[in-house]
C-alpha positions as CSV (number, residue, x, y, z in Angstrom):
1,M,186.2,191.6,229.8
2,T,187.4,192.4,226.4
3,D,189.5,195.4,225.7
4,E,186.2,197.1,224.0
5,M,184.4,196.6,227.4
6,L,187.4,198.3,229.1
7,T,187.3,201.1,226.9
8,Q,183.5,201.7,227.0
9,L,183.6,201.5,231.0
10,G,186.5,204.1,231.1
11,M,184.7,206.6,228.6
12,Q,181.3,206.4,230.7
13,L,183.1,206.6,234.1
14,G,186.3,208.4,233.5
15,I,185.2,211.1,231.5
16,P,182.4,212.4,233.7
17,A,184.7,212.0,236.7
18,L,187.4,214.0,234.8
19,I,184.8,216.8,233.8
20,L,183.8,217.1,237.8
21,F,187.2,217.6,238.6
22,L,187.8,220.2,235.9
23,M,184.7,222.0,237.2
24,F,186.2,221.9,240.7
25,I,189.4,223.4,239.5
26,I,187.5,226.2,237.7
27,W,185.7,226.8,241.1
28,D,188.8,226.8,243.4
29,L,190.4,229.0,240.7
30,A,187.6,231.6,240.9
31,K,187.7,231.4,244.5
32,E,191.4,232.1,244.9
33,A,191.3,234.9,242.6
34,K,188.6,236.3,244.5
35,A,186.8,236.8,241.0
36,G,183.1,237.3,242.7
37,K,179.6,236.3,241.2
38,T,180.3,237.6,237.8
39,G,183.8,236.4,237.5
40,M,182.9,233.3,238.6
41,I,180.4,232.9,236.0
42,A,182.6,234.3,233.3
43,L,185.3,231.7,234.2
44,F,182.5,228.7,233.9
45,V,181.2,229.9,230.8
46,A,184.9,230.5,229.2
47,L,186.6,227.4,230.4
48,G,183.5,225.2,230.5
49,V,182.5,225.6,226.9
50,G,184.8,222.6,225.6
51,M,183.7,220.4,228.4
52,M,179.8,221.3,227.5
53,G,180.6,220.6,223.8
54,Y,181.7,217.0,224.5
55,V,178.6,216.5,226.6
56,I,176.4,217.8,223.7
57,K,178.3,215.4,221.3
58,V,177.9,212.3,223.5
59,I,174.3,213.2,223.7
60,L,173.7,213.5,220.0
61,Q,175.8,210.3,219.5
62,W,173.4,208.5,221.7
63,Q,170.3,210.1,220.4
64,L,171.0,209.1,216.7
65,E,172.1,205.4,217.7
66,H,168.8,205.0,219.4
């Protein structure tokens, strides 16, 4: 296994795992703050924008390569 293959595997498995963990943290933060439905949506939108930007970037890169 080359360094490039290991890096690619880490990007394909590590980043989605990190994103899922961050979504759990946002959910737990909203639950502990008793934010309610509107507050939870606001937290996911405000804190999830950066993660969504990364996901969109990956999709666009894949689309342009194929």
